C-alpha positions as CSV (number, residue, x, y, z in Angstrom):
1,M,2.1,5.8,30.7
2,A,1.6,5.6,26.9
3,T,0.8,2.3,25.3
4,T,2.8,1.1,22.4
5,L,1.5,1.3,18.8
6,R,1.2,-2.5,18.7
7,E,-0.8,-2.6,21.9
8,D,-3.1,0.1,20.5
9,L,-3.5,-1.8,17.2
10,R,-4.1,-5.1,19.0
11,E,-6.8,-3.6,21.2
12,A,-8.5,-1.9,18.3
13,I,-8.7,-5.1,16.3
14,L,-10.0,-7.1,19.3
15,Q,-12.6,-4.5,20.1
16,K,-13.9,-4.7,16.5
17,L,-14.0,-8.5,16.6
18,A,-15.9,-8.4,19.9
19,K,-18.5,-6.3,18.3
20,K,-18.8,-8.7,15.3
21,Q,-17.3,-6.1,13.1
22,D,-14.7,-6.6,10.3
23,P,-11.5,-4.8,11.3
24,L,-10.4,-4.8,7.6
25,E,-13.8,-3.6,6.2
26,G,-13.2,-2.2,2.7
27,F,-10.5,-4.7,1.8
28,Y,-11.7,-7.6,-0.3
29,C,-9.9,-11.0,0.0
30,D,-10.7,-14.6,0.9
31,E,-11.2,-15.5,4.6
32,A,-7.9,-17.3,4.9
33,T,-6.0,-14.2,3.8
34,R,-8.0,-12.0,6.1
35,E,-7.4,-14.3,9.1
36,S,-3.6,-14.4,8.4
37,I,-3.3,-10.6,8.3
38,L,-5.3,-10.2,11.5
39,A,-3.3,-12.9,13.3
40,I,0.0,-11.3,12.3
41,L,-1.2,-7.8,13.5
42,I,-2.6,-9.1,16.8
43,A,0.7,-10.9,17.4
44,G,2.5,-7.6,16.8
45,R,4.6,-8.8,13.9
46,H,5.7,-6.8,10.8
47,L,3.7,-7.6,7.7
48,L,4.9,-8.2,4.1
49,L,2.1,-8.3,1.5
50,E,3.1,-10.0,-1.8
51,G,1.0,-9.9,-4.9
52,P,0.5,-8.3,-8.3
53,P,-0.4,-4.6,-8.6
54,G,-4.0,-3.6,-8.1
55,T,-4.9,-6.2,-5.5
56,G,-5.6,-3.7,-2.6
57,K,-2.2,-3.9,-0.8
58,T,-2.1,-0.1,-0.3
59,T,-5.7,0.0,0.7
60,V,-5.3,-2.6,3.5
61,A,-2.3,-0.7,4.9
62,R,-4.4,2.5,5.2
63,I,-7.2,0.6,6.8
64,I,-4.8,-0.8,9.3
65,A,-3.6,2.7,10.2
66,A,-7.2,4.0,10.5
67,L,-7.8,1.4,13.2
68,L,-5.4,3.2,15.5
69,P,-6.8,5.6,18.1
70,P,-5.7,9.3,18.2
71,M,-2.3,9.9,19.7
72,E,-1.0,12.8,21.7
73,T,2.4,14.1,20.6
74,V,4.6,17.2,21.0
75,A,3.8,20.0,18.5
76,D,6.4,20.5,15.9
77,C,8.3,17.4,17.0
78,R,9.8,15.6,14.0
79,Y,10.1,12.4,16.1
80,N,6.5,12.3,17.4
81,C,7.6,12.3,21.1
82,Y,5.1,11.3,23.7
83,P,4.4,14.5,25.8
84,G,5.0,12.6,29.0
85,N,8.6,11.7,28.1
86,P,9.9,14.0,25.3
87,C,13.5,13.0,24.7
88,C,14.5,13.7,21.1
89,P,16.9,16.5,20.0
90,D,13.9,18.7,19.0
91,C,12.3,18.5,22.4
92,S,15.5,18.6,24.5
93,S,16.2,22.1,23.4
94,K,12.7,23.4,24.6
95,K,11.6,24.1,28.1
96,T,7.9,23.7,27.5
97,H,6.1,21.4,25.1
98,K,2.8,22.1,23.5
99,K,0.6,19.0,22.9
100,I,-1.4,18.2,19.8
101,K,-3.6,15.2,19.0
102,V,-3.1,13.3,15.8
103,P,-6.1,11.2,14.5
104,G,-5.6,7.5,13.9
105,S,-5.7,8.0,10.1
106,G,-2.8,10.4,10.5
107,R,-0.6,7.7,12.1
108,F,0.7,6.6,8.7
109,I,4.0,7.2,7.0
110,R,4.3,6.1,3.3
111,I,7.5,5.3,1.5
112,Q,7.4,4.6,-2.2
113,G,10.2,2.1,-3.1
114,S,12.4,2.8,-6.1
115,P,15.9,1.7,-7.3
116,E,17.2,5.2,-6.6
117,M,16.3,5.2,-2.9
118,M,19.4,5.7,-0.7
119,P,19.9,4.9,3.0
120,E,19.8,8.6,3.8
121,D,16.2,8.7,2.5
122,L,15.1,6.4,5.2
123,M,17.6,7.2,8.0
124,G,17.9,10.9,7.5
125,D,21.0,13.1,7.0
126,L,23.0,16.1,8.1
127,D,21.5,19.5,7.5
128,P,24.5,21.6,6.3
129,V,22.9,24.9,7.3
130,L,22.2,23.7,10.8
131,A,25.6,22.0,11.0
132,M,27.3,25.3,10.4
133,K,25.2,27.0,13.0
134,L,25.2,24.4,15.7
135,G,28.2,22.3,15.0
136,I,28.6,19.1,13.0
137,Q,28.3,16.8,16.1
138,D,25.1,18.5,17.4
139,P,22.2,16.1,17.1
140,R,19.9,19.0,16.3
141,A,21.8,19.4,13.0
142,F,20.5,16.0,11.9
143,T,17.3,15.9,9.8
144,P,15.4,12.8,10.6
145,G,14.3,10.4,7.8
146,K,11.0,8.6,7.2
147,I,12.0,5.9,9.8
148,Q,12.3,8.4,12.7
149,K,9.1,10.2,11.5
150,A,7.3,6.9,11.7
151,N,7.7,6.7,15.5
152,R,4.3,5.8,17.0
153,K,2.9,5.4,13.4
154,I,2.5,2.7,10.8
155,L,5.4,2.7,8.4
156,F,4.1,1.6,5.0
157,I,6.8,0.7,2.4
158,D,5.3,0.2,-1.1
159,E,7.2,-2.1,-3.4
160,L,10.0,-3.0,-1.0
161,N,11.6,-5.2,-3.5
162,R,12.3,-2.2,-5.8
163,V,14.6,-0.8,-3.1
164,P,18.3,-1.6,-3.4
165,Q,19.4,-4.2,-0.8
166,R,21.9,-1.8,0.7
167,T,19.0,0.5,1.6
168,Q,16.8,-2.4,2.6
169,N,19.3,-3.4,5.3
170,T,19.0,0.0,7.0
171,L,15.6,-1.3,8.2
172,V,17.0,-4.3,10.0
173,Q,17.8,-2.6,13.3
174,V,14.4,-0.9,13.4
175,L,12.6,-4.1,12.8
176,E,14.7,-6.1,15.3
177,E,15.3,-3.6,18.1
178,G,13.0,-0.7,17.5
179,I,15.8,1.9,17.4
180,T,18.0,3.7,14.9
181,T,21.6,4.5,15.5
182,I,23.0,7.4,13.4
183,A,26.7,7.0,12.6
184,G,28.7,10.2,13.3
185,F,26.2,11.4,15.9
186,D,25.7,10.5,19.5
187,L,22.1,9.8,18.6
188,T,20.1,6.7,19.2
189,S,16.4,7.2,18.5
190,S,13.6,4.9,19.6
191,V,11.1,4.0,16.9
192,D,7.8,2.5,18.0
193,T,6.5,1.4,14.7
194,L,4.9,-1.5,12.9
195,V,6.1,-1.9,9.3
196,V,3.6,-2.9,6.6
197,S,5.4,-3.5,3.3
198,T,4.4,-4.7,-0.2
199,E,6.3,-6.4,-2.9
200,N,5.3,-7.3,-6.5
201,P,6.2,-10.8,-7.9
202,E,9.7,-11.0,-9.3
203,E,8.5,-11.3,-12.9
204,Y,7.4,-7.6,-12.8
205,A,9.9,-5.0,-14.1
206,G,12.2,-3.4,-11.6
207,A,11.6,-6.1,-9.0
208,E,14.5,-7.4,-6.9
209,R,14.7,-9.9,-4.1
210,V,14.1,-8.7,-0.5
211,S,17.3,-9.7,1.3
212,E,17.1,-12.8,3.5
213,T,18.2,-10.8,6.5
214,L,15.3,-8.4,6.1
215,S,12.6,-10.8,4.9
216,D,13.2,-12.9,8.1
217,R,11.8,-10.0,10.1
218,F,8.5,-10.0,8.2
219,E,5.5,-12.3,8.2
220,Q,4.5,-12.8,4.5
221,V,1.0,-13.0,3.2
222,R,0.2,-13.6,-0.5
223,I,-2.7,-11.6,-1.9
224,G,-4.3,-12.7,-5.1
225,Y,-7.0,-11.2,-7.4
226,P,-10.4,-10.9,-5.8
227,C,-13.2,-13.3,-6.8
228,P,-15.7,-11.9,-9.3
229,E,-18.3,-11.2,-6.6
230,D,-15.8,-9.2,-4.5
231,E,-14.5,-7.4,-7.6
232,A,-18.1,-6.3,-8.4
233,V,-18.4,-4.9,-4.9
234,I,-15.1,-3.0,-5.4
235,L,-16.5,-1.4,-8.5
236,Q,-19.7,-0.5,-6.7
237,R,-17.8,1.0,-3.8
238,Y,-14.8,2.6,-5.5
239,G,-15.7,3.1,-9.1
240,K,-16.4,6.7,-10.2
241,R,-19.8,7.6,-11.5
242,I,-20.3,10.0,-14.4
243,E,-23.2,12.3,-13.9
244,G,-26.1,11.8,-16.3
245,V,-25.2,8.2,-17.2
246,K,-26.7,5.1,-15.6
247,S,-24.7,1.9,-15.1
248,S,-26.6,-1.2,-14.2
249,D,-25.3,-4.2,-12.2
250,D,-25.1,-6.0,-15.5
251,I,-22.5,-3.5,-16.7
252,I,-20.5,-4.0,-13.6
253,R,-20.6,-7.8,-14.0
254,Q,-19.6,-7.4,-17.7
255,S,-16.6,-5.3,-16.8
256,V,-15.5,-7.8,-14.2
257,A,-16.1,-10.8,-16.5
258,I,-13.6,-9.3,-19.1
259,S,-10.8,-9.0,-16.6
260,T,-11.6,-12.4,-15.1
261,A,-11.5,-14.0,-18.6
262,A,-8.0,-12.4,-19.2
263,R,-6.7,-13.7,-15.9
264,G,-7.8,-17.2,-17.0
265,M,-5.2,-17.0,-19.8
266,P,-1.8,-17.0,-17.9
267,D,-0.2,-19.1,-20.8
268,E,-1.0,-16.3,-23.2
269,L,-0.2,-13.3,-21.0
270,E,2.9,-12.2,-19.0
271,R,1.0,-9.5,-17.3
272,L,-2.6,-9.9,-16.3
273,P,-5.2,-7.0,-15.8
274,S,-5.4,-5.7,-12.2
275,V,-8.5,-4.4,-10.5
276,R,-7.5,-0.9,-11.6
277,A,-7.9,-2.2,-15.2
278,T,-11.5,-3.3,-14.3
279,L,-12.2,0.1,-12.7
280,S,-10.9,1.8,-15.9
281,I,-13.2,-0.3,-18.1
282,F,-16.2,0.5,-16.0
283,E,-15.4,4.2,-15.8
284,Q,-14.5,4.6,-19.5
285,S,-17.6,2.8,-20.6
286,Q,-19.6,5.5,-18.8
287,A,-17.5,8.2,-20.5
288,L,-18.2,6.7,-23.9
289,A,-22.0,6.7,-23.2
290,R,-21.8,10.3,-22.1
291,L,-19.9,11.2,-25.3
292,K,-22.6,9.6,-27.4
293,G,-25.3,11.5,-25.5
294,V,-27.1,8.4,-24.2
295,K,-28.3,8.0,-20.7
296,S,-27.4,4.4,-20.0
297,V,-24.2,2.4,-20.6
298,G,-24.6,-0.4,-23.1
299,R,-22.7,-3.6,-23.5
300,A,-21.0,-2.3,-26.7
301,D,-19.6,0.6,-24.6
302,V,-18.0,-1.8,-22.2
303,E,-16.5,-3.8,-25.0
304,T,-15.1,-0.7,-26.7
305,A,-13.7,0.5,-23.4
306,A,-12.2,-2.9,-22.7
307,R,-10.3,-2.9,-26.1
308,R,-8.7,0.5,-25.2
309,V,-7.9,-0.4,-21.6
310,L,-6.5,-3.9,-22.3
311,E,-4.4,-2.7,-25.3
312,G,-2.2,-0.6,-23.0
313,R,-2.2,-3.0,-20.0
314,L,-1.6,-6.5,-21.3
315,A,1.8,-8.0,-22.0
316,V,1.4,-10.9,-24.4
317,S,3.8,-13.8,-23.8
318,S,6.5,-14.2,-26.4
319,E,5.5,-17.9,-26.7
320,S,1.9,-17.1,-27.4
321,K,0.5,-17.5,-31.0
322,Y,-1.0,-14.0,-30.4
323,F,2.4,-12.4,-29.7
324,E,2.1,-10.2,-32.8
325,K,-1.7,-10.3,-32.8
326,Q,-2.7,-8.6,-29.5
327,D,-5.9,-7.3,-31.0
328,L,-7.1,-10.9,-31.8
329,L,-6.3,-12.0,-28.2
330,I,-8.3,-9.1,-26.9
331,E,-11.3,-10.1,-29.0
332,K,-10.9,-13.7,-27.7
333,I,-10.9,-12.4,-24.1
334,I,-14.1,-10.4,-24.8
335,D,-15.7,-13.5,-26.4
336,Q,-14.7,-15.6,-23.4
337,S,-16.2,-13.1,-21.0
338,K,-19.6,-13.6,-22.6
339,K,-19.6,-17.2,-21.5
340,K,-19.1,-16.4,-17.8
């Protein structure tokens, strides 16, 4: 008998911990945040990660999925049926079922939240061509949505609070009961999934509130910006390197120091630079050195790159004395970074 996705995930995490390995290796956060996430996953609860953009929320969701072992499923089954008990409309019309194996990293379905998302995008809809061929009440005429396709996979919903509440509420039955019921069809589909969602703080454009009915089904963890030491490791690990140009550890520290200095000015800024901004400063400083034909990145290259990156990423507060003098605020940020 097949184990559930949550059982698979729990076992994978506990095995890593027994070997003194970090199940979330590659995701950088403080120990309290790491412990909270692991406790929620071991308990088999749905996870909601709240924090500003660029703090690794999508990264940790992919790391979680990669923990899962490979799964056997029926080939060409849109519902990912377990071969030992295929019971969906796709499989019920076939006499034999070919098996395939999906790697753990493939047990991942992503949904990008947006204000235009409709319930049908998640729950699926009638295929008019198949309906004419098979009949409007035939379950095979139904095209499953992302929710059904997430059966036996991690369902990752990025920016859940950009999804209209009417669409949000289509998730409630899945989170509470692990099934979907399609109106107009005699079709109830089991969905063995664990949902990992993210939301940006409400002050970000396009953000709405997650409905109380839905948020009560999640365990929420707040993710903040990484500490400078962790952010330097992120640049070492994920930052792109331009061939023919050397970047020292000091250049990495300088790039991090500039973003850190900006984040220390919340009264001046409505939007702070993310880790992506730091990565862009680091990578563009290399590009500038390459354009000049020099072999090593200099501190001046980092400062020039920072001016260009921050100009397009910062939002100066309307109450700040720098509201109409963003260039002066950027110079202040660069000066402050030299003191760190």
